[in-house]
C-alpha positions in Angstrom: -10.2 -3.5 -36.6 -6.8 -4.5 -37.8 -5.8 -7.4 -40.0 -2.4 -8.6 -40.9 -1.3 -10.7 -43.8 1.9 -12.6 -44.6 2.8 -13.0 -48.3 5.5 -15.5 -49.2 6.9 -17.3 -52.2 6.8 -14.3 -54.5 10.3 -13.0 -53.9 11.9 -10.4 -51.7 10.2 -7.4 -53.2 6.7 -8.7 -52.4 7.2 -11.2 -49.5 6.6 -9.9 -46.0 4.1 -8.9 -43.4 1.4 -6.4 -44.3 -1.1 -4.8 -41.9 -4.5 -3.2 -42.8 -6.5 -1.0 -40.5 -10.1 -1.0 -41.8 -10.8 2.4 -40.3 -8.0 3.9 -42.4 -9.3 2.7 -45.8 -10.1 5.1 -48.6 -12.9 5.1 -51.1 -10.5 3.5 -53.6 -9.6 0.7 -51.1 -13.4 0.0 -50.7 -13.7 0.0 -54.5 -10.9 -2.6 -54.7 -12.8 -4.7 -52.1 -16.0 -4.5 -54.2 -14.3 -5.2 -57.5 -12.4 -8.3 -56.1 -15.0 -9.7 -53.8 -18.3 -8.2 -54.9 -18.8 -7.1 -51.3 -19.9 -3.6 -50.4 -19.0 -1.8 -47.2 -22.4 -2.6 -45.8 -21.9 -6.3 -46.2 -18.2 -6.4 -45.4 -18.4 -7.7 -41.8 -21.0 -10.4 -42.7 -18.8 -11.6 -45.5 -15.7 -11.6 -43.4 -17.4 -13.5 -40.6 -18.7 -16.0 -43.1 -15.1 -16.7 -44.2 -15.5 -15.4 -47.7 -12.0 -16.0 -49.1 -12.4 -13.4 -51.8 -12.8 -10.7 -49.1 -9.5 -11.9 -47.7 -7.9 -11.8 -51.2 -9.3 -8.3 -51.6 -7.8 -7.2 -48.3 -4.4 -8.6 -49.4 -4.8 -6.7 -52.7 -5.4 -3.4 -50.9 -2.3 -4.0 -48.8 -0.1 -4.8 -51.8 -1.4 -1.9 -53.9 -0.9 0.5 -50.9 2.6 -0.8 -50.4 3.5 -0.1 -54.0 3.8 -3.7 -55.2 1.7 -2.9 -58.2 -1.5 -1.4 -59.5 -4.9 -3.0 -59.6 -4.3 -4.8 -62.9 -1.0 -6.3 -61.6 -2.3 -7.2 -58.2 -6.0 -8.0 -58.3 -7.3 -8.3 -61.9 -8.7 -11.8 -62.7 -7.2 -14.1 -63.7 -3.6 -12.8 -64.0 -3.3 -10.7 -60.9 -0.8 -11.7 -58.2 -3.5 -12.7 -55.6 -5.1 -15.1 -58.1 -1.8 -16.8 -58.8 -1.1 -17.6 -55.2 -0.8 -21.2 -54.1 -2.0 -22.6 -50.8 0.1 -21.2 -48.0 1.4 -18.2 -49.9 -1.2 -15.9 -48.4 -1.6 -16.1 -44.6 -4.0 -14.1 -42.5 -4.6 -12.9 -39.0 -7.8 -11.0 -38.5 -8.6 -9.0 -35.4 -11.8 -9.2 -33.5 -14.8 -8.5 -35.7 -18.2 -7.1 -34.4 -20.7 -8.5 -36.8 -23.2 -5.8 -35.9 -20.9 -2.8 -36.3 -20.2 -0.6 -39.3 -16.6 -1.3 -40.5 -15.8 2.4 -40.1 -17.0 2.4 -36.5 -14.4 -0.3 -35.5 -11.5 1.9 -34.5 -8.0 0.6 -33.7 -8.4 1.5 -30.0 -11.6 -0.6 -29.7 -9.8 -3.7 -30.9 -6.6 -3.0 -29.0 -4.5 -3.0 -32.2 -2.8 -0.4 -34.2 -1.4 -0.4 -37.7 -1.0 1.1 -41.1 -2.3 0.3 -44.6 0.7 1.8 -46.3 3.5 -0.6 -45.8 5.1 -3.7 -44.4 4.9 -4.0 -40.6 5.1 -6.7 -37.9 1.6 -7.8 -37.0 0.0 -7.6 -33.6 -0.4 -10.8 -31.7 -4.0 -10.0 -30.5 -6.5 -11.5 -32.8 -9.4 -13.8 -32.9 -8.8 -15.7 -36.1 -5.8 -17.0 -38.0 -5.1 -19.3 -40.9 -4.1 -19.5 -44.5 -6.2 -18.3 -47.4 -7.1 -21.3 -49.5 -6.9 -21.0 -53.2 -9.6 -22.3 -55.5 
């Protein structure tokens, strides 16, 4: 499963399109997801399908950390991390198809028809089942 995110309003160094392939995530990436969203790998799909915005924030944080924007403290720590300072519309998302019964690691890029990388900025795929902006609280 691939997800793409557009970050805007933070300046040229940060603004851009980021893509995250869940099947390529490391243990540290899953740790970031758990720290930011309090969601384990076992509950990831359920939380994503439920529209848990902190899961989306966590996915953006993984993208930004992987792209070298900053470390966990700079990107994801509450309340000063970049993702928590975002205003409505600054974090946009496009999530590929999610199988709510599947293990996140079993959802390969070839199953969803999308490809991508976690490690940098990339133009997102147009095939997806859900798009929108990440609201801020």
